[in-house]
C-alpha positions as CSV (number, residue, x, y, z in Angstrom):
1,X,122.8,51.2,158.3
2,X,120.6,49.1,160.3
3,X,118.2,50.4,162.6
4,X,118.0,47.6,165.5
5,X,115.3,49.6,167.4
6,X,112.6,49.0,165.7
7,X,110.6,46.1,163.9
8,X,109.9,42.4,165.0
9,X,112.8,41.3,167.2
10,X,113.3,37.9,165.8
11,X,113.3,39.3,162.0
12,X,115.4,41.6,162.6
13,X,117.7,39.9,164.3
14,X,117.6,36.7,162.6
15,X,118.3,39.7,159.1
16,X,121.2,41.2,161.1
17,X,122.8,37.3,162.4
18,X,122.1,36.0,158.5
19,X,125.4,38.0,157.4
20,X,127.5,37.7,160.7
21,X,127.1,33.9,159.8
22,X,127.9,33.8,156.8
23,X,131.5,35.6,157.8
24,X,132.1,33.2,160.8
25,X,131.1,30.3,158.5
26,X,134.1,31.4,155.7
27,X,136.4,32.7,158.8
28,X,136.0,29.5,160.0
29,X,137.2,28.4,156.5
30,X,140.8,30.0,157.2
31,X,141.2,27.1,159.9
32,X,139.7,24.8,158.5
33,X,140.9,25.2,154.9
34,X,144.2,25.0,156.7
35,X,143.9,21.5,159.2
36,X,142.6,19.9,155.5
37,X,145.4,20.7,153.2
38,X,148.1,20.5,156.0
39,X,146.2,17.1,156.8
40,X,146.7,15.7,153.6
41,X,149.7,17.6,151.8
42,X,152.3,17.5,155.0
43,X,150.7,14.4,157.2
44,X,149.3,14.0,160.8
45,X,152.5,15.3,162.2
46,X,153.0,18.2,160.4
47,X,149.0,18.5,161.4
48,X,149.3,17.3,165.4
49,X,152.2,20.2,165.0
50,X,149.1,23.2,163.8
51,X,146.8,21.1,166.7
52,X,149.5,21.9,169.2
53,X,149.4,25.8,169.0
54,X,145.8,26.4,168.0
55,X,144.7,27.3,171.5
56,X,147.6,30.2,171.7
57,X,146.7,31.6,168.0
58,X,142.6,31.5,169.4
59,X,143.8,33.2,172.9
60,X,145.0,36.0,171.5
61,X,142.9,36.7,168.3
62,X,140.3,36.3,170.7
63,X,141.4,38.3,172.7
64,X,141.7,41.1,169.8
65,X,138.7,40.5,168.8
66,X,137.1,40.8,172.0
67,X,138.9,43.9,172.2
68,X,137.6,45.6,169.0
69,X,133.7,43.9,169.9
70,X,133.9,45.6,173.0
71,X,134.9,49.1,171.4
72,X,131.7,48.5,168.6
73,X,129.7,48.7,172.0
74,X,129.6,52.0,172.3
75,X,129.3,53.2,169.0
76,X,126.1,50.7,169.3
77,X,124.6,53.2,171.7
78,X,125.8,56.0,170.3
79,X,124.0,55.0,166.8
80,X,120.6,53.9,169.3
81,X,120.9,57.4,170.4
82,X,121.1,59.1,167.7
83,X,124.9,60.6,167.9
84,X,126.6,60.7,164.8
85,X,129.6,62.9,166.2
86,X,129.8,59.9,169.2
87,X,129.9,57.5,166.5
88,X,132.2,58.6,164.5
89,X,134.9,59.6,167.7
90,X,134.8,56.3,168.9
91,X,135.3,54.3,166.0
92,X,138.2,56.3,165.3
93,X,139.1,55.3,169.0
94,X,138.4,51.6,168.1
95,X,141.1,51.7,165.2
96,X,143.7,53.4,167.0
97,X,144.0,51.6,170.1
98,X,143.0,48.6,168.5
99,X,146.5,49.3,166.4
100,X,148.3,50.0,169.1
101,X,147.4,47.0,171.5
102,X,148.1,44.9,168.5
103,X,151.4,45.8,168.2
104,X,152.1,45.8,171.8
105,X,151.1,42.5,171.8
106,X,152.8,41.0,168.9
107,X,156.1,41.9,170.0
108,X,155.7,40.7,173.8
109,X,154.5,37.2,172.3
110,X,157.3,36.9,170.0
111,X,159.7,37.4,172.6
112,X,158.7,34.7,174.9
113,X,157.5,32.3,172.1
114,X,160.0,29.3,173.1
115,X,158.8,29.5,176.8
116,X,155.0,29.5,175.7
117,X,155.3,26.5,173.2
118,X,157.6,24.7,176.3
119,X,154.0,25.4,179.1
120,X,152.0,24.0,176.4
121,X,153.3,20.7,176.4
122,X,154.6,20.6,173.2
123,X,156.4,17.4,172.0
124,X,160.2,18.1,171.3
125,X,159.2,16.1,168.0
126,X,157.0,18.9,167.1
127,X,158.2,22.1,168.3
128,X,159.9,23.0,165.1
129,X,156.9,22.8,162.9
130,X,154.6,24.2,165.8
131,X,157.2,27.4,166.2
132,X,157.0,28.0,162.7
133,X,153.6,27.8,162.1
134,X,152.7,30.0,165.4
135,X,155.4,32.5,164.5
136,X,153.5,33.4,161.3
137,X,150.5,33.4,162.9
138,X,151.3,36.2,165.8
139,X,153.5,38.7,163.5
140,X,150.0,38.3,161.8
141,X,148.4,39.5,164.5
142,X,147.4,43.4,163.2
143,X,146.3,42.1,160.1
144,X,143.6,39.9,161.9
145,X,142.7,43.1,164.4
146,X,142.2,45.4,161.5
147,X,139.5,43.2,160.3
148,X,137.8,42.8,163.2
149,X,137.9,46.2,164.0
150,X,136.3,47.0,161.1
151,X,134.1,44.6,160.8
152,X,133.1,45.3,164.5
153,X,132.5,48.6,163.5
154,X,130.4,48.5,160.7
155,X,128.4,45.8,162.8
156,X,127.2,48.5,165.5
157,X,125.8,50.6,162.9
158,X,123.8,47.2,161.4
159,X,125.9,46.4,158.1
160,X,127.2,43.3,158.2
161,X,127.0,42.7,154.7
162,X,130.0,43.8,153.4
163,X,131.6,42.3,155.9
164,X,130.4,39.1,155.1
165,X,131.4,40.5,151.5
166,X,135.2,41.2,152.0
167,X,135.3,38.0,154.3
168,X,133.8,35.7,151.5
169,X,136.8,36.8,149.1
170,X,139.9,36.3,151.6
171,X,138.4,33.4,152.4
172,X,138.6,31.4,148.8
173,X,142.3,33.2,148.5
174,X,143.3,31.7,151.4
175,X,142.3,28.1,150.3
176,X,144.8,28.8,146.4
177,X,147.6,30.6,148.7
178,X,147.4,27.4,150.9
179,X,148.0,25.1,147.9
180,X,150.4,27.7,146.8
181,X,152.4,28.4,149.4
182,X,153.2,24.9,150.1
183,X,152.9,22.6,147.2
184,X,154.8,24.9,145.1
185,X,156.7,27.2,147.5
186,X,157.4,24.2,149.5
187,X,156.9,26.3,152.7
188,X,155.5,23.6,154.5
189,X,153.2,24.8,157.6
190,X,154.6,28.1,157.7
191,X,152.5,28.2,154.4
192,X,149.7,27.9,155.8
193,X,150.0,30.5,158.3
194,X,151.3,33.1,155.8
195,X,147.9,32.5,153.1
196,X,145.7,33.3,156.2
197,X,148.0,36.4,157.2
198,X,147.6,37.5,153.7
199,X,144.0,36.8,153.4
200,X,142.9,38.5,156.4
201,X,145.1,41.5,155.4
202,X,143.6,42.0,152.3
203,X,140.2,41.3,154.3
204,X,141.0,44.8,156.5
205,X,142.2,46.6,153.6
206,X,139.0,46.3,151.4
207,X,137.3,46.9,154.8
208,X,138.3,50.7,155.2
209,X,138.5,51.8,151.9
210,X,134.2,50.8,152.2
211,X,134.5,52.4,155.4
212,X,135.5,55.4,154.2
213,X,133.7,55.5,150.5
214,X,130.4,54.3,152.0
215,X,129.8,56.3,155.3
216,X,130.7,60.4,155.1
217,X,130.9,59.4,158.7
218,X,133.5,57.1,158.7
219,X,135.4,59.8,156.7
220,X,138.2,60.3,159.0
221,X,140.8,62.9,159.6
222,X,144.1,63.0,161.7
223,X,141.5,65.5,163.7
224,X,139.1,62.7,164.7
225,X,142.1,60.1,165.9
226,X,143.7,62.0,168.7
227,X,140.9,60.9,171.0
228,X,140.9,62.6,174.5
229,X,141.8,60.8,177.6
230,X,137.7,60.1,178.5
231,X,137.6,58.1,175.1
232,X,140.2,55.9,175.6
233,X,139.1,55.2,179.2
234,X,135.5,53.9,178.0
235,X,136.4,52.6,175.2
236,X,139.2,50.3,177.2
237,X,136.9,50.1,180.1
238,X,134.4,47.8,177.6
239,X,137.3,46.3,175.3
240,X,138.9,44.9,178.1
241,X,135.9,43.9,179.6
242,X,135.1,42.3,176.3
243,X,138.5,41.3,175.7
244,X,138.4,39.5,179.8
245,X,135.8,38.0,178.8
246,X,137.0,35.6,175.9
247,X,140.4,35.4,177.3
248,X,139.2,33.5,179.9
249,X,137.5,30.9,178.0
250,X,140.2,30.6,176.0
251,X,142.9,30.6,178.9
252,X,140.7,27.9,180.1
253,X,140.8,26.2,176.5
254,X,144.8,26.6,176.5
255,X,145.4,25.0,179.8
256,X,143.2,21.8,178.5
257,X,146.0,21.5,175.7
258,X,148.5,21.5,177.7
259,X,147.0,18.5,179.3
260,X,145.9,17.1,176.1
261,X,149.2,17.5,174.9
262,X,150.2,14.2,177.4
263,X,148.4,12.3,175.2
264,X,149.9,11.3,172.1
265,X,149.9,12.6,168.1
266,X,146.0,10.3,167.6
267,X,144.8,12.4,170.8
268,X,146.0,15.8,170.0
269,X,145.1,15.2,166.2
270,X,141.6,13.8,167.3
271,X,141.1,16.4,170.2
272,X,142.1,19.3,167.0
273,X,139.8,17.6,164.5
274,X,136.8,18.0,167.5
275,X,137.4,21.1,168.2
276,X,137.1,22.9,164.6
277,X,133.8,21.1,163.9
278,X,133.0,22.0,167.5
279,X,133.8,25.8,166.2
280,X,130.6,24.8,163.5
281,X,128.3,23.1,165.6
282,X,128.3,26.2,167.9
283,X,128.4,28.8,165.1
284,X,125.1,30.5,165.6
285,X,125.7,30.4,169.4
286,X,128.5,33.0,168.7
287,X,127.0,34.8,165.8
288,X,123.7,35.4,167.9
289,X,125.6,36.5,170.9
290,X,127.7,38.8,168.4
291,X,124.1,40.2,167.3
292,X,122.4,40.0,170.9
293,X,125.0,42.7,172.0
294,X,124.4,45.4,169.1
295,X,120.9,44.8,169.9
296,X,121.0,45.3,173.5
297,X,123.1,47.7,172.9
298,X,121.4,49.5,170.4
299,X,118.2,49.3,172.4
300,X,119.8,50.6,175.4
301,X,120.8,53.9,174.1
302,X,117.5,54.1,172.9
303,X,116.1,52.9,176.4
304,X,113.8,50.0,174.8
305,X,114.4,47.6,177.7
306,X,110.6,45.8,177.1
307,X,112.8,44.9,173.2
308,X,115.7,43.6,175.3
309,X,113.5,41.5,177.7
310,X,111.6,40.0,174.2
311,X,114.7,40.0,172.1
312,X,116.1,37.5,174.4
313,X,113.6,35.2,174.8
314,X,113.3,34.8,170.7
315,X,116.9,34.5,170.3
316,X,117.6,31.6,173.3
317,X,114.4,29.6,171.2
318,X,116.2,30.0,167.9
319,X,119.2,28.5,169.1
320,X,118.2,25.8,171.5
321,X,116.3,24.7,167.9
322,X,119.8,24.5,166.3
323,X,121.1,22.6,169.5
324,X,118.6,20.0,169.1
325,X,119.9,19.5,165.3
326,X,123.6,19.4,166.3
327,X,122.8,16.8,169.0
328,X,121.2,14.4,166.0
329,X,123.6,15.3,163.5
330,X,126.7,14.4,166.2
331,X,125.3,11.4,166.9
332,X,124.9,9.7,163.1
333,X,127.9,11.9,161.1
334,X,130.5,12.7,163.6
335,X,133.4,9.6,162.5
336,X,133.0,11.2,159.0
337,X,133.1,14.5,159.8
338,X,136.6,14.1,161.9
339,X,137.4,12.2,158.7
340,X,137.0,14.9,156.6
341,X,138.3,17.5,158.6
342,X,141.6,15.8,159.1
343,X,141.9,13.7,155.7
344,X,143.1,10.7,158.0
345,X,141.4,7.2,158.1
346,X,142.6,6.0,161.4
347,X,140.3,4.5,163.2
348,X,141.1,6.5,166.7
349,X,141.2,10.0,165.5
350,X,138.0,8.9,164.1
351,X,136.4,7.6,167.3
352,X,137.6,9.6,169.8
353,X,136.7,13.4,168.0
354,X,133.0,11.3,167.7
355,X,133.3,10.7,171.7
356,X,133.4,14.0,172.6
357,X,131.1,15.7,170.0
358,X,128.8,13.2,170.7
359,X,128.6,13.8,174.8
360,X,129.2,17.9,174.5
361,X,126.4,18.4,172.3
362,X,123.7,16.6,174.7
363,X,124.9,20.1,176.8
364,X,124.4,22.8,173.6
365,X,121.0,24.3,175.7
366,X,123.6,25.6,178.2
367,X,126.4,27.4,175.5
368,X,123.3,29.0,173.7
369,X,122.3,30.6,176.9
370,X,125.7,31.8,177.6
371,X,126.2,33.0,174.4
372,X,123.3,35.4,174.5
373,X,123.2,36.4,177.9
374,X,127.0,37.3,178.5
375,X,126.9,39.7,175.6
376,X,123.6,40.4,175.8
377,X,124.8,42.3,179.4
378,X,127.7,43.6,178.0
379,X,125.7,44.9,175.2
380,X,123.7,46.6,178.1
381,X,126.8,48.0,179.9
382,X,127.3,45.2,182.5
383,X,131.1,44.4,182.4
384,X,131.8,42.5,185.7
385,X,128.7,39.8,185.5
386,X,130.1,38.4,182.1
387,X,133.6,38.7,183.2
388,X,132.8,36.8,186.1
389,X,130.9,34.0,184.6
390,X,134.0,33.3,182.3
391,X,136.3,33.3,185.1
392,X,134.2,30.0,186.4
393,X,135.1,28.5,182.8
394,X,138.3,29.2,183.8
395,X,138.6,28.0,186.8
396,X,137.2,24.4,185.8
397,X,138.9,23.6,182.8
398,X,141.7,24.2,184.8
399,X,141.1,21.8,187.7
400,X,140.0,19.4,184.4
401,X,143.3,19.9,183.5
402,X,145.8,19.1,186.4
403,X,143.5,16.8,188.6
404,X,140.8,15.2,186.1
405,X,142.9,14.9,183.3
406,X,145.4,12.6,185.5
407,X,142.8,10.9,186.8
408,X,140.3,10.1,183.9
409,X,142.8,10.7,181.1
410,X,140.5,12.3,177.9
411,X,137.2,11.5,179.6
412,X,138.7,14.0,182.2
413,X,138.5,16.5,179.1
414,X,135.2,15.3,177.6
415,X,132.9,15.6,180.9
416,X,134.7,19.1,181.9
417,X,133.4,21.2,179.6
418,X,129.6,20.5,180.2
419,X,129.8,20.9,183.9
420,X,131.4,23.6,183.8
421,X,129.1,25.8,180.9
422,X,126.0,24.8,183.9
423,X,127.9,26.4,186.6
424,X,128.4,29.6,184.7
425,X,125.4,29.9,183.0
426,X,123.7,30.7,186.6
427,X,124.5,33.9,187.5
428,X,124.5,35.0,183.9
429,X,120.7,34.5,184.6
430,X,120.6,36.1,187.7
431,X,121.7,38.7,186.6
432,X,120.0,39.3,183.3
433,X,116.5,39.1,185.3
434,X,117.8,41.9,187.5
435,X,118.1,44.4,185.1
436,X,115.4,43.6,182.1
437,X,113.3,44.8,185.6
C-alpha cells in the first residue's frame, strides 16, 4: 500500500506513475503486437480490417476501463480517510457491478454487431475479416473488465507494482499466442483477437489471486458482495461519470473513423498506424491522469487541498517536458515509426501517418493538461465538469467527421483534434481554479 497524502508530491507521483506507465506500455503491446503480426503475416487488407474496427473495441474497452476507474476513486477516498470497512465494501461492489455491466454490454453489442459495422462505413471487401476480429474482442470484454477492475482497486490503495508484473507476463504471452494462432492454427485476424482475450483473462485471474493472498481487506466472502442500494448508487455515480467521460472521447474517435473509412485502404492503414504511435506518445498523459485521480482522491479523503494544488502544478511541468520530446521525435522519426508499426514500405502510408503526427504533436500541451485536470476533478468528486469537457470533444469531432472531412478530406481530420483540445481545456481550468481555492 502507498499513502499519497504524505511526502513531496512530485516524488510520490513519479513513484506511483512509473509502474502505471510501464503497465500501460505493455498494454499497448497487445495492440501493437496484433497490428505488427497481422500486417506482416496476413497483409495490408487484413490490417485495414483490424484498423477499421479499432474505434469500436476502443470505445467499449474504454467504457469499462472508465467505469472501473470511477469505482476505484471511492476506494481511494476511503483509504485516504483510513476506513478499511469502506475500502472492502467498495472493492467488492466494484467487482460485482463491473461484471454485471460487462455481461450486459457484451450481449447488447453482439446482437447489433452487423449494424455497428455498417454504421462505421466498413468497406464491403473488409467486412468478413472485420466482423471475425471484433466479434472475438467483444466476447472477451468480461476478461478485460476484470483485469482493469483489479488493477484499479490495487492502484487505489497505492499498489501499482503487482498489476504491472501480471500485465508484463500477459503481454509476452500475447505475442506468442498471436504467432501461434495465426501461423500455426491459421485462425487469421480472429487469432490475434483470441490471443489478446486469453492473455488479459490470465492477467485478471492472477490479479484476483494476488489480491486475496496479499491483502486481508480483499479476502471477500459472499456476504461482502451483498452491497446496499446506497453503495451501488455511489459506485455507479462515480463509475458512470468516468465511463461517460471516456466514452464521449471514444465516440468522437468513432465518428472520425466513419469518415476515415471512406478514404480508402491506404488512409485507413496510415491512420491506424498514426493512432497506435499517438497512444505511445500520449502515454504519460493518461498515466498522469490515473495518478492524479488517485492522488486527488486520497488527498480529498484526508482533507489536504494544499497538496492537490502543488501536485497539479508539478504534474503539468512533468508532462509538458515530455510533450516537447514527442514534438522533436515526430519531426525526425515518424515515417520510420509508421513503417515499424505496420510492416509496410508503402510511401503513401508512411507520409500520411507522419503528416498527422507532426501536426498534432505541436498541440500536445493541451491534452496533457486535459488528462491531469479532468481526472483530478473526478478524484475530488466533481463528476460534471469532466463530462462537459468531453462533450465538447464529441461535438467537435462529429463536426469534423460530417463537414470538415467532406471539404478538406484527411486534412479536416488532422486539424480537428487540436482545435477541440484547446476548446475543451478551458472549462477544466476554470473549475479546477475554483475548487482548489
